[in-house]
C-alpha positions as CSV (number, residue, x, y, z in Angstrom):
1,M,0.1,7.2,-13.8
2,H,-0.5,10.3,-14.9
3,P,-4.2,11.9,-15.2
4,S,-4.1,12.9,-18.3
5,S,-3.3,9.3,-19.6
6,V,-6.5,8.3,-18.1
7,T,-8.6,11.2,-18.8
8,N,-6.8,10.3,-22.3
9,M,-8.0,6.7,-22.4
10,K,-12.0,7.7,-21.6
11,K,-11.6,10.1,-23.9
12,A,-10.7,7.5,-26.4
13,I,-13.3,5.0,-25.3
14,G,-16.1,7.3,-25.6
15,K,-15.0,7.5,-29.5
16,I,-15.2,3.5,-29.4
17,A,-18.1,3.2,-27.2
18,D,-20.9,1.8,-29.0
19,E,-18.8,-0.9,-30.1
20,L,-17.9,-2.2,-26.4
21,K,-20.2,-4.7,-25.0
22,D,-21.0,-6.5,-22.0
23,G,-18.6,-9.4,-21.2
24,M,-15.8,-8.1,-24.3
25,T,-12.1,-9.9,-23.6
26,I,-9.5,-6.8,-23.0
27,L,-5.9,-7.2,-22.8
28,D,-4.1,-4.2,-21.1
29,V,-0.1,-4.3,-22.9
30,G,1.6,-3.1,-20.0
31,G,-0.9,-2.7,-17.6
32,R,1.4,-3.7,-14.2
33,N,1.3,-2.7,-10.9
34,I,4.2,-0.1,-9.8
35,N,5.1,0.1,-6.0
36,V,1.7,0.5,-4.8
37,Q,-0.4,2.0,-8.0
38,D,-2.2,0.4,-10.5
39,R,-1.3,1.4,-14.1
40,S,-4.1,-0.3,-15.9
41,Y,-7.3,1.1,-16.7
42,K,-9.1,-1.5,-15.7
43,G,-11.8,0.6,-13.5
44,L,-12.8,2.5,-16.8
45,F,-14.6,-1.1,-18.0
46,K,-16.2,-2.0,-14.8
47,N,-19.6,-1.1,-16.4
48,L,-18.9,-4.0,-19.1
49,N,-18.2,-7.0,-16.8
50,P,-15.0,-8.0,-19.0
51,T,-12.7,-10.5,-18.6
52,Y,-9.4,-8.3,-18.2
53,Y,-5.9,-9.6,-18.5
54,V,-2.8,-7.5,-18.2
55,A,0.1,-9.0,-19.9
56,D,3.3,-7.8,-19.6
57,I,7.4,-8.8,-19.5
58,N,7.5,-8.5,-15.6
59,G,5.9,-9.7,-13.9
60,G,4.2,-8.3,-10.4
61,G,0.9,-7.1,-9.2
62,N,-2.4,-7.4,-11.0
63,V,-0.4,-9.2,-13.9
64,T,-2.3,-12.1,-15.1
65,H,-0.1,-13.4,-17.8
66,L,3.7,-12.8,-18.7
67,M,4.8,-12.3,-22.0
68,P,7.7,-15.5,-22.7
69,G,9.4,-12.5,-25.2
70,E,9.5,-9.0,-25.3
71,Y,8.3,-8.9,-28.5
72,E,5.0,-12.2,-27.6
73,L,1.5,-11.6,-26.6
74,P,0.5,-15.4,-25.0
75,F,-3.1,-15.5,-26.9
76,E,-4.1,-17.0,-29.9
77,D,-5.0,-15.0,-32.8
78,N,-7.6,-13.1,-33.2
79,S,-8.7,-13.8,-29.7
80,I,-9.2,-9.9,-28.2
81,D,-11.7,-8.0,-28.4
82,L,-9.9,-4.9,-26.9
83,I,-6.5,-3.7,-27.0
84,V,-5.1,-0.6,-24.2
85,S,-1.6,0.3,-23.7
86,G,-0.5,3.0,-21.8
87,Q,2.5,4.2,-21.4
88,T,4.6,1.1,-22.0
89,L,5.7,1.7,-25.8
90,E,8.5,4.6,-25.1
91,H,9.9,1.2,-22.8
92,V,10.0,-0.6,-25.8
93,R,12.7,-1.0,-28.3
94,N,10.9,-2.0,-31.3
95,P,7.4,-0.1,-30.9
96,F,6.4,-1.0,-34.6
97,R,6.9,-5.4,-33.6
98,S,4.8,-4.9,-30.4
99,V,2.3,-3.1,-32.0
100,A,2.6,-6.1,-35.3
101,E,2.2,-9.1,-32.1
102,M,-0.9,-7.0,-30.5
103,K,-2.5,-7.2,-33.8
104,R,-2.7,-10.2,-34.3
105,V,-4.2,-11.7,-31.3
106,L,-7.0,-8.1,-32.3
107,K,-10.3,-9.5,-33.1
108,E,-10.5,-8.7,-36.7
109,G,-12.2,-5.2,-37.2
110,S,-11.6,-4.8,-33.7
111,C,-9.7,-2.0,-32.0
112,M,-5.9,-0.7,-30.0
113,I,-6.0,2.2,-28.3
114,L,-2.4,3.3,-27.5
115,I,-1.0,6.5,-25.3
116,A,2.8,7.0,-25.1
117,P,4.2,10.5,-24.1
118,S,5.0,12.8,-27.3
119,Q,7.5,14.4,-24.9
120,G,8.8,14.3,-21.3
121,K,12.6,14.0,-19.8
122,Y,14.8,10.3,-19.7
123,H,12.3,8.6,-16.8
124,D,12.8,5.2,-17.3
125,N,15.2,1.9,-18.0
126,P,14.8,1.6,-21.0
127,D,13.6,4.7,-22.0
128,C,13.6,4.7,-25.2
129,W,10.9,7.2,-27.6
130,R,8.9,9.8,-28.3
131,F,5.8,9.6,-30.0
132,M,5.3,13.0,-31.9
133,D,2.4,14.3,-34.9
134,D,3.1,11.7,-37.3
135,S,4.7,8.2,-35.5
136,F,1.2,6.1,-34.9
137,K,0.5,7.2,-38.3
138,A,3.8,5.7,-39.5
139,I,3.1,2.7,-37.2
140,A,-0.7,2.2,-38.4
141,D,0.6,2.0,-42.2
142,E,3.9,-0.5,-41.5
143,V,1.4,-3.5,-39.6
144,G,-1.5,-2.3,-41.3
145,L,-4.2,-0.5,-38.8
146,K,-6.7,1.4,-39.7
147,V,-6.4,4.8,-38.0
148,V,-9.6,5.6,-35.6
149,D,-8.9,8.7,-34.1
150,D,-4.9,10.1,-33.5
151,W,-4.9,13.1,-31.3
152,V,-1.7,14.9,-29.1
153,D,-2.5,16.1,-26.4
154,L,-1.7,19.7,-26.2
155,N,-3.6,21.0,-23.4
156,A,-3.9,18.8,-20.1
157,P,-4.7,20.8,-16.9
158,D,-1.8,19.5,-14.4
159,E,1.6,20.4,-14.1
160,R,2.7,16.5,-14.4
161,S,0.3,15.0,-17.5
162,Q,1.8,18.3,-18.8
163,R,5.1,17.9,-19.2
164,W,4.6,13.8,-21.1
165,K,2.0,15.7,-23.5
166,D,0.3,12.0,-24.3
167,H,-0.1,11.0,-27.9
168,T,-3.0,9.1,-28.4
169,F,-4.0,6.6,-31.0
170,I,-7.0,4.5,-32.4
171,G,-6.1,1.8,-34.4
172,R,-8.6,-0.6,-36.0
173,K,-7.9,-4.3,-37.3
């Protein structure tokens, strides 16, 4: 995971810090380890002692819940306190359906934090999307999320992160 993804997730967490509670349930969608690299954000929440789940369409390191289908999270409606997902939605054929499914399992009044590139070259199979300035607002409007905050990081300090220009979104159910 490139450095600005972690930096932007920390910034997003800071914006909702007063809502984060000890022992909360956090779902990381798409945070499966690739090779030996931990692609989850679990370390950013260790001070909360959360129940931390990682759901992914593929099995692998640190996946706690295998998704039964591309747009199916194996959780009850309204059961998750916070959803995070980074560098995943660009690989999903229909990000609207994915975010709608995340919303289904999110508790009323709770937030999700999504990070995806707004630019960059093809880098995995499949690689379907780049999320421009209005992308997450359009998805939020379609699935019924309130926009808490939304930004594109144009000033990442390192070259690797600068390629992607992360788009970060915080939405509330």
